[in-house]
Structures are given as C-alpha cells and as structure tokens.
C-alpha positions as semicolon CSV with decimal commas, in nm:
position;residue;x (nm);y (nm);z (nm)
1;M;15,908;10,350;13,799
2;R;15,861;10,370;13,425
3;L;15,779;10,000;13,415
4;G;15,486;10,069;13,649
5;Y;15,345;10,333;13,413
6;V;15,388;10,105;13,113
7;L;15,218;9,812;13,285
8;G;14,940;10,037;13,413
9;G;14,885;10,180;13,065
10;L;14,886;9,831;12,916
11;F;14,628;9,717;13,173
12;V;14,400;10,012;13,092
13;T;14,432;9,947;12,718
14;V;14,346;9,579;12,755
15;A;14,051;9,662;12,983
16;L;13,910;9,918;12,737
17;F;13,955;9,679;12,446
18;S;13,767;9,400;12,622
19;V;13,480;9,634;12,717
20;S;13,464;9,755;12,357
21;C;13,446;9,396;12,229
22;E;13,174;9,306;12,477
23;K;12,952;9,590;12,353
24;K;12,991;9,479;11,991
25;E;12,893;9,124;12,081
26;E;12,578;9,249;12,257
27;K;12,468;9,434;11,944
28;A;12,516;9,127;11,731
29;E;12,297;8,913;11,957
30;A;11,985;9,131;11,953
31;P;11,900;9,290;11,615
32;P;11,715;9,620;11,638
33;K;11,342;9,623;11,574
34;K;11,406;9,821;11,255
35;E;11,595;9,524;11,106
36;V;11,307;9,289;11,191
37;K;11,065;9,520;11,009
38;E;11,297;9,529;10,707
39;V;11,297;9,148;10,693
40;Q;10,916;9,150;10,700
41;K;10,906;9,400;10,411
42;V;11,139;9,180;10,208
43;Q;10,914;8,880;10,271
44;E;10,608;9,079;10,159
45;K;10,787;9,187;9,841
46;K;10,884;8,827;9,773
47;Q;10,515;8,731;9,771
48;V;10,444;9,011;9,527
49;S;10,739;8,911;9,310
50;E;10,611;8,553;9,288
51;E;10,281;8,681;9,152
52;Y;10,461;8,924;8,921
53;A;10,671;8,632;8,795
54;L;10,354;8,432;8,729
55;A;10,207;8,719;8,526
56;D;10,532;8,749;8,336
57;K;10,553;8,373;8,274
58;K;10,196;8,361;8,145
59;G;10,252;8,650;7,904
60;C;10,020;8,898;8,075
61;F;10,263;9,186;8,023
62;A;10,234;9,154;7,646
63;C;9,902;9,340;7,671
64;H;9,904;9,488;8,023
65;D;10,140;9,686;8,242
66;I;10,116;9,771;8,608
67;D;10,081;10,147;8,579
68;R;10,024;10,231;8,211
69;K;9,777;10,129;7,942
70;K;9,902;9,906;7,663
71;V;9,664;9,698;7,451
72;G;9,465;9,638;7,769
73;P;9,421;9,855;8,076
74;A;9,688;9,915;8,340
75;Y;9,652;9,682;8,636
76;V;9,621;9,978;8,874
77;D;9,323;10,097;8,671
78;V;9,165;9,752;8,692
79;A;9,220;9,756;9,068
80;K;9,053;10,098;9,096
81;K;8,754;9,992;8,885
82;Y;8,692;9,681;9,095
83;A;8,775;9,835;9,433
84;G;8,503;9,764;9,687
85;K;8,311;9,522;9,465
86;E;8,202;9,220;9,661
87;N;8,279;8,960;9,392
88;A;8,571;9,139;9,225
89;V;8,810;8,844;9,242
90;D;8,554;8,609;9,086
91;E;8,478;8,857;8,806
92;L;8,846;8,894;8,725
93;V;8,903;8,518;8,737
94;K;8,620;8,477;8,485
95;S;8,765;8,745;8,256
96;I;9,111;8,589;8,275
97;T;9,000;8,229;8,214
98;K;8,708;8,284;7,974
99;G;8,799;8,617;7,815
100;S;8,594;8,935;7,802
101;M;8,478;9,203;7,564
102;G;8,358;9,559;7,597
103;K;8,473;9,624;7,953
104;W;8,768;9,841;7,848
105;G;8,687;9,931;7,489
106;S;8,650;9,743;7,164
107;I;8,956;9,518;7,189
108;P;8,858;9,183;7,341
109;M;9,063;8,991;7,595
110;T;9,100;8,632;7,485
111;P;9,087;8,344;7,735
112;Q;9,427;8,301;7,893
113;P;9,618;7,972;7,933
114;V;9,607;7,965;8,313
115;T;9,455;7,735;8,569
116;E;9,172;7,851;8,792
117;E;9,417;7,871;9,083
118;E;9,666;8,079;8,882
119;A;9,387;8,311;8,766
120;R;9,278;8,360;9,128
121;K;9,635;8,446;9,236
122;L;9,666;8,692;8,950
123;A;9,328;8,851;9,025
124;E;9,408;8,895;9,394
125;W;9,747;9,044;9,306
126;I;9,596;9,285;9,052
127;L;9,339;9,403;9,306
128;S;9,616;9,467;9,560
129;L;9,789;9,717;9,330
130;K;9,555;10,012;9,391
C-alpha cells in the first residue's frame, strides 16, 4: 500500500515539474513587448552615441558641452535658438565648416576640420538635443 502512495506522489511530482518547465519554455519563445521597446531604445541611443563620438573625435567638446556653456554655447542652447528655422541645418553646417563670429558673443568659432557630411551629421544631432 505504501508503494502505491510513493509511486502516486512521484507521478504527481514529475507531472508538475514537466508543466513548470513547459511554461518557462513558452516565456523564452515570445519576449514581452516591453523588451522589444527596450531594444528599440538601445538602438536609438546607439545612433546618438555615434554622433556624440564624432563630436568627441573632432574636438568639439573642447569648446562646447551638451548642457552648459564653455568657450562656446551649450548645444541645447544652439538647438533652442535654431528651433523651427527652416534652414537651421544648413546654417549650422556653414558655421561648423566656415566658422562664425558674433552669433554668441565676441569669441569667434574657427572653421572646423570636418567634411560637409560630418558637419551635417553634427548639425542634425545638435538640433535634436532640445
């Protein structure tokens, strides 16, 4: 009689274990929507970090910072000043590649050693920081 209880208990334990394992496998197959959104956010940040890396590589942070004034204005302030302007990207590309004077005070911005394409990427990134 005891053998019957032991075998019955063993059967129930094995059955519960297999059901438990099946549920875990189901979760692994279909990631929740929240995880998909997190992956998208990481991809967006990667794009931003590539542009940040370009600004860092080109020495932009020697005179500028994202959220505070240094020698030149903070990039968020540049983004605010140019927000809504139709040709904002082109104006910034010109300032980056040819230099500018008098837009942010008496200290001039010298022409920067960047290609037109790099200047455009930087300008678009700066304008996105508002």
